[in-house]
Structure formats: C-alpha cells, structure tokens
N, C-alpha and C positions, 0 to 999 in steps of 0.2 A: 504494500500500500504506500504509494509515493504520491504525496500531494502537499500543497502548501499547508503548513500547520497554523492556520489562523493568524499568521503574521504576528508572532508573539511580541516582537518589538513594536508592533503598532501600538502597544500599550505605552510606548515612550513617545508620546505625541509632542508637538512643538510647543514652545513657550512664547508668550507675547513679547518677552524681553529680547528675543532674538529674531533675526530676519527669518530664519527657518531652522528649526532644530529637531529634525526627525530622522529616523533611520531604521531599517529593518535588519536586525541582527540575526535572527534565527528564523528561520522560516521553515519549517517543515516538520512534518512528523519525522521524516527521515531525510528527504531531500527537499530543501526549502527554497523557498522563498525566504509566515506572519507568518515560522512562523513564524514562532513566535511569531515566533515571532513572530515564522516568522513573521518585516518591515515594509510599509507603503507610506506615502506622504500624509501627514496629519496637519492640515492647514489651520493656522490659528485665525480666529475671527478678526483680531486686531491687525489687519493687513498693513504692511508698509506700502506707502504710495510714492511720494516724491522725495522724501528726505530720509536719511539714514537714522534709525532710531538710536537715541542715546540711552545710557543707563548701564546696568551691570554687564560685564564682559564675560562672566563665567556662569555656567548653570550646571548644578549637580542633580542627578536623578536617581531615585530608587523606586522600583516597581515590583509587585508580585501579583500572581494571578493563578487561575484554575481553568483547566481545559477538560471537557468531557465529550467523548464521542458517543453517539447514539448506540445503545446496545453494545458498548465496548468499554475499555478502560478509561480512567481519568489520569490527569497529570498536573503537577504543580510546576510553576516556573517563577524565577526571580531574575531581575536584571538591575544593573547599575551602570550609569553613564556619566561622562563629563564632557561638556560642550564649551567651546570658546568662540566668541563672536569676533569677526574681523570686518567691520563695516557692514556691508550687505551680505557677507559670506559667513560661514561658520565651519568649524572643524569639530569632530566628535570621535570619542573612543568609548566603547561599551563592552560589557561582559554579561553574558546571559547563561543561566543554567536551567535546564528543563528536562522533564521526563516525557518521552514520546507517548502518543496515544494509539500506537499501532498494536494490533493483536489479530493475527491471522493464523490459520492452521499450519501454514508453511513458513512461519517466521518464529524467531525466539520471542520471549516475553519483552515488554517495552524496555527500550534502552534509555540511558541518561546521557545528556549532552552538556558540554561546557564549550561555549562559543564566544570568541572575541571578535570585535569588528571595529573598523575605522571608516569614517565617512566624511563627506563635505557636501555643502549645498548653499543655496542663497535665494534671495528675493530681490528681483530687479523690476521695479514698477509693477508689482503684483504678479509677475511671472516667476514661479518658484521651481526649483529642481533639487534633487538629492541623488548622490551616487555613493555606493558603499561596497566594501569587500569584507568577508567574514572567513575566519578559519577556526576550527575547533576539533574536538575529539568526542567520538561516540563510544560509550562503554556499554557493551552488549549485556542484555539481561540474560537470566538463566533460561534453559530449555526445559519445557515441561514434558515429562514422560509418564508412562503408567507406573513406573517405580519411583516417581517423585522428580523434582527438578535436578538438573545437572548443568555443569559448566561446559562450554565449548573450549577447544584448544585455542580458538581465536578469541581474544579478549575485547577487541575494539577496532576502530578504524577512524581515519581522519575525515573531516567534513569541510568542504570549501564551497563558498557561494559568493556571488557578486550581483549587483543590480543597480537600477536607476528608476526614478520616477520624475515626472515633470507635469506642471499644471498651471492654471491661471486663476487667481482669486478675483472674483467679480463682485464688487460691492453692489448690493441691491437697494440700499437705503434702509433707514430705521433699524440699523444694527444687524441686518441680514447679509450673509456672504455665501455665494455659490462658487464651488471649486471643482471643475472637471479636471481629471488627472489620468495620465496614461503611464505605464511603466512595464518593466520586464526584469526577470531574474534568471540566473543560471545557478544550479546547485549540483554538486557531485558528492555522492556518499556511497555507502554499501549497506546491504541488508544481510544479516546472518540467517541462513536457511538451515534449520535442523535436518540432519539426515533422516530419511524415513527408515533406514536400516543401517546402523553404524558398522555392521559386519561387512557390508558391501561398499558403502560410500562414507567418506568423512563429511562433516558439516561443510556447507558451501556458503561463501560470501559473494552475493551477486553485486555487480557493479551497476549503480543507479545514477543516471544523469537526467536532469529535468530542466527544460526550458519553459518558462511560464510568462505569459503576458497578461496584462490586466488593464481595464478601463473602469473608472469610477466617477461618481458624482457625489459631492458632499454639500450639505446645506447647514450653515451655522447661524446661530443667533447670539449676539453679544448683548449683555445687559449689565445693570449696575450703574452707579453714579458716574463712573469713568469707563463703562463697558469693560470692566475687569473680569467678569465672569462670562461663561458661554455654555451653550448646549448645542449639540449637532447630531445630525443623522446622515448616514451615507449608504450608498448601494454600489456594488461593483460586480463585474463579471470577469472571470479568470479562465484561461485556457492553458493547457499544458500537454506536452508530448508524453508525459509519464504520470498519468493519474492513478494507475493501478499496475502493480508488478506481480506476476504470477510465476511460480517455479515450475519448470518442465523437467520431470524425472525420466531418465532413459529406461527402457525395458531391461530387466535383468539379463536377458539373453542377447542384448544388443552388443555389437563389437565396440561401439562408441559409448562409453560409460560416463561421459561428461554431462554435467548439469547445464541448463540454460534457463533464461527467463524470457517471458513474453510481456511486453509493455503495451498498455492501452492508453490512448489519448483521452482527455476528459475536459469538460467545461462545467463550471459551477458558479453559483452566485453567492454573495455575502452581503449581509446587512449589518451595519455597525452603528452604535450609539455612543456618543462621547459627551463628557461634561467636564468643565474646568472651573475651579473656584479659587480666587485669591484670598488666602487666609490672613496674610500679613503683606506688607509692601514687598517682601522678598520670597515668600513661601506660597506655593500653590498646591492644591490637591487636584489630581487628574483621575477620571474614571472612564473605563471603556468596556463595552460588551459587544461581542460579535457572534453572529450565527451564520453558518454556511448552509447552502441548499443545493439539492440535486447533484451532490458529489458522488462519483462512482464508487469511491472507497468508503463512503459513509459520511453523514453530516456530523458537525460538532458545534459546541457552544463554548465560548471563552469569555471570562470576566476578569478584569484586572483593576488595580488601583495603585496609585503611587504619589510621591511627593517630588517637587522640584524646588530647589533652593538657588536663587540668583544672588551672585555676589561679585 
C-alpha cells in the first residue's frame, strides 16, 4: 500500500509572521509525499501584498497528531521545525517521527519512520511557492505469524523524497482569501514483504517509487481585531503512479524463484480543515484535520495540533 500519508507535515502550516513557512516533511504511509506528512502549501490568511512584512525573523514549531485508516491500524506522529525569514523568502529545517498506517496480508506490521527535511519558499505579490527535500530511515515492524511475531533479517531501509508546490493567494474582501495550488512529489522507499514460506524464500524488500501530483483549492477567513486568527477549509485531488503495491509470488515449481511487485495507479480526494489562533503576540496555536476519499489503498483520517513561537 503506497500512497500519500495525509501529508503529515501539512500539520506544520504557515505562520503570518513569515512570507510563507510551510513544508511537507513526510508524506506517506511508506512512500510519500502528507505525509505526514506527509507536506503541501498551507496558505496563511494574512497574505503579503506589496511590502515585505517586518517582525520576528525566526519561528519554532512543535506539532503532534493521530492518523487512523478505515478498518486498519492507527499511528501517532510528532514533528518539530525551525524557520528563518529572509525578506520575502524563508528557509526551514524539520524533523518528523511517525508510525505508518499500513497493514496488508503481504507486508510486515506498521513501520516507524524518522525523517529530516530542509526546504525554502517565498511570497512574491501573493504568488507563493515551496520546495523541499527529505531523507530518513524506516524501521521495519515485526512479522506476524501463526506462532507469534518474528523479526526479519532486514531491519530497515532509507527513505528519500522531494517536492514542490506553488499557488496564488486571492484576497476576496472582508477577510476572505482563496488559494489555488498545484504541486508534485517524488518518494523512494521499500516495503518489507514477509515470506509466505521461509523454507523456500527469504523475506523480500520491494523497491517502491511514487510520483504524485496534486491540485487544491483553499478558502480562509481571517478574523479578530487585527485579523490575527483564521479558519479555513480546503479540497484537493491527488494522482499517483503507485497507489497500491501488491506482491507477486512465483510458483514453487517455477525455475525463476524471484519475487516481484505489481503497482497500481490511483487518484483520490482530500478535504482539510484548518484553524489558527494567536494566543500571545509571539505564540500561536494551529489545528488541522484531514480526510481522504476514494483511495484505492483505503481512506484515512488525520488530526493534529501544534504551537508556533516567533522570535
């Protein structure tokens, strides 16, 4: 099951003190994108227009959340990030840890991931963009058997991804902002496939590559005496060349005893709700919830909350 993991880092949305401070660090149940992560652009309602915003140059973030796949396992995630503003641009470094929500008959139990990423982006007259790259390590879960769980000889594998998104913030008046966005990601990972018979075959690590594209529309409403709070809703459609990965086992009497995998393309939708509240002049609370629909590998729900400190 390879598909975007609800863009886990989408929980790390932008902060009004920065031109644009968002990034997708992890994305994927196994091969990502949100998920967490993985990351997609989270447009702030207080859009920059003709002047560079002044104020704090640094932004520290901590976020945690919960992901649940329908009729499947659940997983927790946590992320921390540090952003630095450079005029209309920003730089970002982030670290995300999460547990995948994959569970199929031909894969091991859910893995745990530790993923680091770096990114940059900016806001130029309400045209916004983000680019990022991530590298991490997947630690395989145990393999469930009739005699109980067992460990594989393979303990884990590296995870690599990179991507971009770009959009336009359109002020609609009375505190409303509409933001269309397009983006794409590449992710490379492996899945541990338990051997159906360890006497004949060792456990198999399938090579998984996913290219994913997305288009989204987001509507935000800023409110408060200085429009320091906001609520937003968004909808997106995503397509990938690797929405589902299935193990192909050779017949025992076949001369070629090598495993292979069959990959299926997929398209699915996501609905997202966001809210941000300024608690003090430098501290904000950010909340996000996402629901996927019509995903070949199964739909999932993610909820997250975090704090951002500007200094």
